[in-house]
Structure formats: structure tokens, C-alpha cells
NUDO-445028 format. One record per residue: residue in three letters; x negated, y negated, z negated of N, C-alpha, C in turn; residue number from 0. Coordinates in pm, 1 decimal, padded with zeros to 6 digits. Example, Ala and Ser with C-alpha at 12.3 -4.5 7.8 and 13.67 -1.06 7.14 Angstrom:
<pts>
 res       nX       nY       nZ      caX      caY      caZ       cX       cY       cZ   n
 ala -01319.0  00569.0 -00780.0 -01230.0  00450.0 -00780.0 -01320.0  00330.0 -00780.0   0
 ser -01285.0  00225.0 -00708.0 -01367.0  00106.0 -00714.0 -01290.0 -00003.0 -00787.0   1
</pts>
This chain:
<pts>
 res       nX       nY       nZ      caX      caY      caZ       cX       cY       cZ   n
 unk  01945.9 -01052.9  03014.3  01964.1 -00909.1  03062.9  02089.1 -00882.0  02922.3   0
 unk  02141.1 -00789.5  03023.5  02242.5 -00681.9  02892.8  02171.8 -00553.3  02866.8   1
 unk  02051.4 -00528.5  02856.9  02015.9 -00405.7  02805.4  01862.5 -00445.9  02718.9   2
 unk  01913.7 -00376.7  02609.3  01830.1 -00390.0  02502.7  01809.5 -00329.2  02375.8   3
 unk  01751.3 -00329.6  02285.4  01787.7 -00217.5  02189.4  01810.8 -00250.1  02010.8   4
 unk  01907.8 -00386.1  02038.6  01862.4 -00449.5  01942.8  02025.2 -00384.2  01822.8   5
 unk  02060.8 -00251.1  01883.4  02114.7 -00205.8  01843.8  02085.8 -00055.2  01722.8   6
 unk  01926.7 -00040.3  01727.6  01847.1  00038.3  01676.6  01844.3 -00023.4  01553.5   7
 unk  01847.2  00110.6  01448.8  01773.5  00106.8  01330.6  01619.5  00122.7  01325.6   8
 unk  01613.8  00048.3  01250.5  01404.0 -00004.5  01238.6  01399.9  00147.6  01170.7   9
 unk  01286.9  00195.2  01217.1  01194.2  00364.7  01230.3  01137.9  00308.7  01086.0  10
 unk  01117.1  00372.2  00994.0  01059.1  00442.3  00864.1  00930.0  00350.2  00822.9  11
 unk  00775.6  00361.0  00961.7  00732.1  00262.7  00910.2  00773.6  00061.7  00936.1  12
 unk  00891.0  00046.3  01015.5  00919.4 -00086.1  01035.3  00934.8 -00069.0  00911.9  13
 unk  01061.7 -00009.8  00802.6  01136.1 -00026.2  00690.0  01005.4 -00056.4  00596.2  14
 unk  00941.8  00075.3  00587.2  00804.8  00044.8  00470.7  00742.8 -00081.1  00523.4  15
 unk  00709.2 -00167.2  00621.3  00614.6 -00271.9  00716.8  00771.4 -00383.2  00610.7  16
 unk  00789.8 -00380.0  00620.3  00968.1 -00508.8  00522.6  00950.0 -00496.2  00443.5  17
 unk  00940.3 -00354.7  00363.6  00942.8 -00345.7  00206.8  00880.0 -00365.1  00137.8  18
 unk  00722.8 -00386.0  00188.9  00590.2 -00415.7  00154.5  00571.8 -00582.2  00153.7  19
 unk  00615.2 -00619.6  00306.3  00609.6 -00820.5  00340.2  00641.2 -00843.3  00200.9  20
 unk  00823.2 -00803.1  00187.7  00903.9 -00820.5  00075.5  00834.0 -00830.1 -00065.2  21
 unk  00797.2 -00749.3 -00098.5  00730.2 -00715.0 -00242.5  00603.6 -00840.8 -00197.5  22
 unk  00530.1 -00844.0 -00126.1  00423.2 -01001.1 -00101.5  00517.9 -01099.2 -00164.5  23
 unk  00586.4 -01087.3 -00089.3  00710.0 -01258.0 -00091.7  00704.0 -01294.9 -00219.4  24
 unk  00793.9 -01145.0 -00295.6  00874.9 -01221.1 -00441.7  00696.1 -01225.0 -00515.2  25
 unk  00593.9 -01147.4 -00522.0  00458.2 -01166.6 -00594.8  00428.9 -01327.9 -00573.0  26
 unk  00401.0 -01362.7 -00446.9  00367.7 -01516.6 -00417.5  00439.0 -01587.0 -00504.2  27
 unk  00563.9 -01583.1 -00428.2  00664.7 -01663.8 -00505.0  00635.5 -01690.0 -00675.5  28
 unk  00633.7 -01546.6 -00756.6  00663.4 -01528.9 -00877.3  00487.0 -01628.4 -00927.7  29
 unk  00416.3 -01609.0 -00862.5  00260.6 -01675.9 -00853.8  00249.8 -01814.6 -00813.5  30
 unk  00338.8 -01916.2 -00748.9  00326.7 -01973.7 -00751.8  00190.3 -02081.0 -00632.3  31
 unk  00251.7 -01913.4 -00529.6  00141.6 -01951.4 -00479.3  00174.9 -01965.0 -00290.8  32
 unk  00170.5 -02019.5 -00224.1  00182.0 -02040.3 -00071.2  00144.3 -01911.7 -00027.4  33
 unk  00342.4 -01872.3  00013.6  00335.9 -01730.6  00117.7  00244.6 -01755.7  00257.8  34
 unk  00178.6 -01653.3  00336.3  00125.3 -01650.6  00426.7  00245.6 -01639.3  00559.6  35
 unk  00218.6 -01710.6  00652.3  00340.3 -01731.5  00753.8  00393.6 -01562.1  00832.3  36
 unk  00231.0 -01513.8  00842.8  00280.2 -01358.4  00925.1  00358.6 -01237.6  00779.9  37
 unk  00369.5 -01290.4  00603.5  00426.4 -01194.0  00575.6  00556.0 -01253.5  00542.4  38
 unk  00607.9 -01325.0  00534.2  00709.8 -01434.5  00530.2  00846.6 -01383.9  00719.2  39
 unk  00755.9 -01377.2  00785.5  00786.0 -01323.2  00911.4  00847.3 -01205.2  00890.9  40
 unk  00756.7 -01136.1  00846.2  00772.8 -00959.3  00847.1  00875.5 -00898.0  00655.8  41
 unk  00919.3 -01025.3  00649.8  01032.1 -00952.8  00545.6  01171.1 -01010.0  00578.7  42
 unk  01166.3 -01118.9  00660.8  01274.4 -01145.8  00697.8  01346.4 -01073.6  00844.6  43
 unk  01222.5 -00977.2  00931.8  01287.6 -00910.5  01040.8  01282.4 -00741.8  01028.2  44
 unk  01405.1 -00710.0  01096.2  01417.4 -00561.7  01095.1  01303.4 -00497.2  01197.8  45
 unk  01244.9 -00549.5  01278.9  01164.2 -00506.1  01334.2  01010.2 -00587.6  01303.3  46
 unk  00954.3 -00557.3  01215.6  00921.9 -00650.8  01193.9  00659.5 -00583.9  01239.1  47
 unk  00625.0 -00607.8  01229.3  00477.0 -00638.8  01307.9  00392.0 -00528.9  01232.0  48
 unk  00452.2 -00403.0  01246.8  00392.8 -00322.8  01178.4  00216.2 -00264.4  01204.2  49
 unk  00201.2 -00362.6  01255.3  00037.8 -00332.7  01295.4 -00030.8 -00395.8  01113.3  50
 unk  00078.7 -00528.7  01065.5  00046.4 -00555.1  00937.4  00078.8 -00472.2  00821.1  51
 unk  00100.9 -00340.1  00824.8  00175.1 -00243.0  00701.9  00010.4 -00202.5  00654.4  52
 unk -00062.7 -00164.3  00703.0 -00238.9 -00134.4  00616.2 -00283.5 -00261.8  00561.5  53
 unk -00278.9 -00370.7  00621.4 -00377.9 -00492.2  00531.9 -00212.9 -00567.5  00472.2  54
 unk -00108.5 -00507.8  00437.4 -00038.5 -00627.7  00317.0 -00035.1 -00465.9  00213.3  55
 unk -00006.2 -00326.0  00287.6 -00041.1 -00211.9  00117.9 -00191.4 -00293.8  00045.2  56
 unk -00311.8 -00297.9  00132.2 -00469.3 -00354.0  00069.9 -00419.9 -00444.5 -00043.9  57
 unk -00349.6 -00550.3  00065.3 -00341.8 -00681.0 -00042.1 -00298.1 -00675.7 -00187.7  58
 unk -00184.5 -00600.1 -00128.5 -00016.9 -00597.5 -00261.3 -00140.7 -00538.8 -00365.8  59
 unk -00153.5 -00451.5 -00285.5 -00219.1 -00323.8 -00410.2 -00377.5 -00412.0 -00482.7  60
 unk -00489.7 -00516.7 -00428.8 -00528.6 -00555.1 -00448.9 -00528.9 -00669.2 -00589.0  61
 unk -00400.6 -00726.9 -00530.8 -00315.1 -00876.0 -00615.6 -00270.4 -00804.9 -00769.8  62
 unk -00188.1 -00650.9 -00727.4 -00108.6 -00616.5 -00849.6 -00296.3 -00505.3 -00981.2  63
 unk -00364.5 -00496.5 -00884.0 -00487.3 -00487.1 -00953.4 -00537.7 -00576.4 -01049.6  64
 unk -00561.8 -00665.6 -00980.1 -00582.1 -00824.7 -01032.2 -00519.6 -00904.9 -01169.8  65
 unk -00376.6 -00848.9 -01162.8 -00276.3 -00876.3 -01253.6 -00322.5 -00898.3 -01429.1  66
 unk -00299.4 -00993.2 -01482.4 -00341.8 -00998.3 -01627.0 -00207.8 -00885.5 -01680.9  67
 unk -00181.5 -00812.8 -01816.5 -00064.8 -00776.5 -01910.7  00049.4 -00793.3 -01885.0  68
 unk  00035.7 -00997.1 -01878.2  00172.3 -01056.2 -01900.8  00205.5 -01067.4 -01818.3  69
 unk  00154.8 -01079.7 -01629.0  00197.2 -01116.5 -01542.8  00245.9 -00970.2 -01485.9  70
 unk  00191.4 -00815.7 -01528.9  00242.6 -00746.4 -01472.9  00383.8 -00718.8 -01580.3  71
 unk  00369.3 -00749.6 -01711.8  00552.0 -00691.8 -01725.5  00618.7 -00808.3 -01716.5  72
 unk  00579.3 -00950.3 -01652.2  00646.1 -01027.2 -01608.4  00741.2 -01039.7 -01444.4  73
 unk  00605.3 -00945.4 -01376.4  00641.6 -00966.6 -01229.7  00657.9 -00841.0 -01202.8  74
 unk  00545.6 -00717.1 -01221.3  00629.7 -00591.0 -01200.9  00722.4 -00526.6 -01273.3  75
 unk  00763.2 -00563.3 -01369.7  00787.1 -00442.4 -01499.5  00917.0 -00514.7 -01532.3  76
 unk  00966.1 -00602.4 -01464.4  01076.8 -00661.8 -01539.6  01232.3 -00622.9 -01505.4  77
 unk  01309.5 -00523.8 -01557.2  01416.7 -00432.4 -01570.0  01491.5 -00518.0 -01520.9  78
 unk  01534.2 -00603.6 -01576.8  01649.9 -00719.5 -01502.2  01604.0 -00738.3 -01419.4  79
 unk  01476.4 -00774.5 -01330.5  01484.3 -00874.4 -01186.9  01495.3 -00705.2 -01110.2  80
 unk  01569.5 -00712.6 -01022.6  01600.1 -00594.6 -00895.2  01495.7 -00590.3 -00802.8  81
 unk  01393.1 -00714.4 -00774.5  01294.5 -00747.3 -00713.8  01151.5 -00654.5 -00770.1  82
 unk  01143.1 -00747.9 -00928.9  01049.2 -00666.8 -00964.0  01070.5 -00463.8 -01011.5  83
 unk  01166.9 -00444.4 -01083.3  01199.5 -00295.0 -01031.3  01150.6 -00229.4 -00852.8  84
 unk  01240.7 -00282.8 -00768.1  01175.0 -00250.3 -00670.2  00964.7 -00247.7 -00623.3  85
 unk  00987.7 -00339.3 -00701.5  00789.6 -00342.4 -00675.1  00790.9 -00319.3 -00767.0  86
 unk  00798.2 -00211.3 -00868.2  00719.0 -00104.1 -00968.8  00766.5 -00018.5 -00890.4  87
 unk  00898.3  00015.2 -00835.3  00909.5  00172.9 -00771.3  00805.8  00192.4 -00693.8  88
 unk  00788.4  00075.9 -00590.0  00659.2  00057.4 -00483.4  00532.6  00098.2 -00588.0  89
 unk  00523.7  00032.3 -00665.4  00358.2  00045.0 -00692.4  00295.6  00207.8 -00746.5  90
 unk  00433.6  00215.3 -00839.7  00423.2  00397.2 -00895.3  00407.1  00470.9 -00810.8  91
 unk  00478.4  00461.0 -00683.4  00425.0  00531.7 -00538.4  00269.6  00538.6 -00519.4  92
 unk  00235.9  00371.2 -00463.9  00123.7  00358.3 -00450.7  00005.8  00411.7 -00498.9  93
 unk  00002.4  00405.2 -00636.5 -00055.5  00469.1 -00735.8 -00057.1  00619.0 -00714.9  94
 unk  00066.4  00695.1 -00712.6  00049.4  00856.5 -00699.6 -00038.3  00897.0 -00542.5  95
 unk -00026.0  00813.1 -00467.7 -00081.1  00863.3 -00308.6 -00229.8  00832.5 -00310.2  96
 unk -00240.4  00766.8 -00443.3 -00368.6  00664.0 -00396.8 -00503.6  00799.2 -00506.7  97
 unk -00409.0  00866.9 -00591.5 -00499.9  00946.8 -00671.7 -00464.0  01073.3 -00567.4  98
 unk -00377.3  01080.5 -00516.2 -00377.5  01264.9 -00424.3 -00477.4  01205.0 -00339.7  99
 unk -00498.9  01065.7 -00265.8 -00590.3  01081.9 -00175.2 -00751.5  01072.6 -00225.4 100
 unk -00756.9  00994.8 -00367.1 -00870.8  00995.0 -00420.4 -00921.8  01161.3 -00519.1 101
 unk -00798.2  01257.9 -00497.9 -00819.2  01397.2 -00533.4 -00918.9  01458.3 -00429.0 102
 unk -00785.5  01450.8 -00365.4 -00873.7  01522.7 -00163.4 -00968.2  01533.8 -00177.6 103
 unk -01020.9  01378.4 -00146.0 -01136.5  01332.3 -00135.8 -01265.4  01330.5 -00232.2 104
 unk -01243.2  01405.6 -00290.8 -01340.1  01426.2 -00426.3 -01357.3  01606.1 -00373.9 105
 unk -01278.0  01695.3 -00372.5 -01277.1  01773.5 -00325.0 -01313.1  01796.3 -00186.0 106
 unk -01282.5  01776.5 -00119.9 -01419.0  01798.4  00030.2 -01541.3  01720.2  00033.8 107
 unk -01583.5  01650.7 -00097.3 -01695.6  01576.3 -00090.5 -01781.5  01668.7 -00131.7 108
 unk -01691.2  01736.0 -00296.7 -01724.5  01826.2 -00380.3 -01831.2  01987.6 -00297.8 109
 unk -01709.2  01993.4 -00185.6 -01747.5  02128.3 -00060.8 -01777.1  02103.1 -00021.6 110
 unk -01844.2  01916.7  00058.8 -01959.6  01916.3  00144.2 -02117.2  01957.0  00089.3 111
 unk -02084.0  01917.1 -00053.9 -02214.2  01865.7 -00167.9 -02210.5  02006.1 -00152.4 112
 unk -02182.5  02105.0 -00196.1 -02220.1  02260.5 -00230.1 -02234.5  02298.9 -00111.2 113
 unk -02227.5  02279.3  00010.3 -02262.6  02323.2  00133.8 -02487.2  02277.7  00167.6 114
 unk -02449.3  02182.4  00136.5 -02622.0  02011.2  00158.0 -02642.1  02147.7  00083.0 115
 unk -02611.1  02127.1 -00120.8 -02724.3  02204.6 -00157.1 -02795.4  02397.2 -00133.9 116
 unk -02689.0  02396.9 -00052.3 -02646.8  02631.6 -00029.5 -02750.4  02547.6  00080.0 117
 unk -02769.5  02509.9  00236.0 -02848.0  02449.9  00343.8 -02975.8  02447.5  00286.9 118
 unk -02987.2  02332.5  00172.3 -03085.0  02309.0  00168.0 -03195.2  02402.1  00055.5 119
 unk -03127.2  02483.6 -00023.3 -03217.4  02520.4 -00091.4 -03246.7  02719.0  00047.6 120
 unk -03196.4  02697.9  00071.3 -03193.1  02819.9  00278.1 -03318.3  02756.6  00307.7 121
 unk -03315.9  02610.0  00377.7 -03459.3  02614.0  00431.4 -03558.4  02526.6  00336.2 122
 unk -03533.5  02486.6  00199.8 -03664.6  02492.0  00122.4 -03752.6  02603.7  00036.1 123
 unk -03641.3  02732.7  00009.0 -03756.7  02847.4  00037.2 -03842.8  02885.1  00132.0 124
 unk -03960.6  02876.4  00059.6 -04117.1  02965.0  00163.2 -04041.3  03131.4  00229.6 125
 unk -04055.8  03123.2  00352.2 -04078.9  03257.9  00403.1 -04172.5  03358.3  00400.5 126
</pts>
């Protein structure tokens, strides 16, 4: 069939999926572990399976948080290694996003808790 979309540029989600998969492949190789097939395929594709993105982000975050200081310095913060620098940039961006999400959730929780206390006081006060 002559008509297709293979000339189109990947969108932002596809680029993020590929980058996250590439980071996971790098981490798996660095840790000497077998690379899951889906991650390897996503890292090699211009149009990866974007449904994997959230799973891969959670997985990569978990792996990095479990690393020893020695592993962090060797795998994430090795300034001489371009893959390590890309991972460090991803990790810094991810941590900032997590902090912002946690702060936003805390503000929401605080507001809801204050409303709960207000209503509790209102309805517990005898008439």
C-alpha cells in the first residue's frame, strides 16, 4: 500500500517512551540484568508502545531509588558517559515532577482536611 505515515515525526509521548526505554535498557545492562523484551523493543522503535510509558517510569524510578551510592555514581552520575548524563537529566526532571506532585497533593489533602474539620465542628456542635 503506497499510503502510510512512516514519514511523520514521533510525538512527545512517543519520544518520552523511547527515552525512558533507552534509560531502562542502559540501567539493565549496567546492572548485568536481562532486558525485558518490551523495553528493548520500545528503545529501538521510532514509534514505541506508549502504553508502556507509565509502567516504565515507575519501574525506572524504583530501580534508581534502590541503587546503592556506588551504583548511583557509576550508572547515573558518570559525567564521562553520555547515557549516564541522559539518565541523570531524566532522573533530575523526574524528581522535580514528583516533588511538585507531592506538594500539590499535600495542599489538596490539607484543604480537604480543613473542610472536614469545619463540617465536623458544625455538625458536632449541639443546637
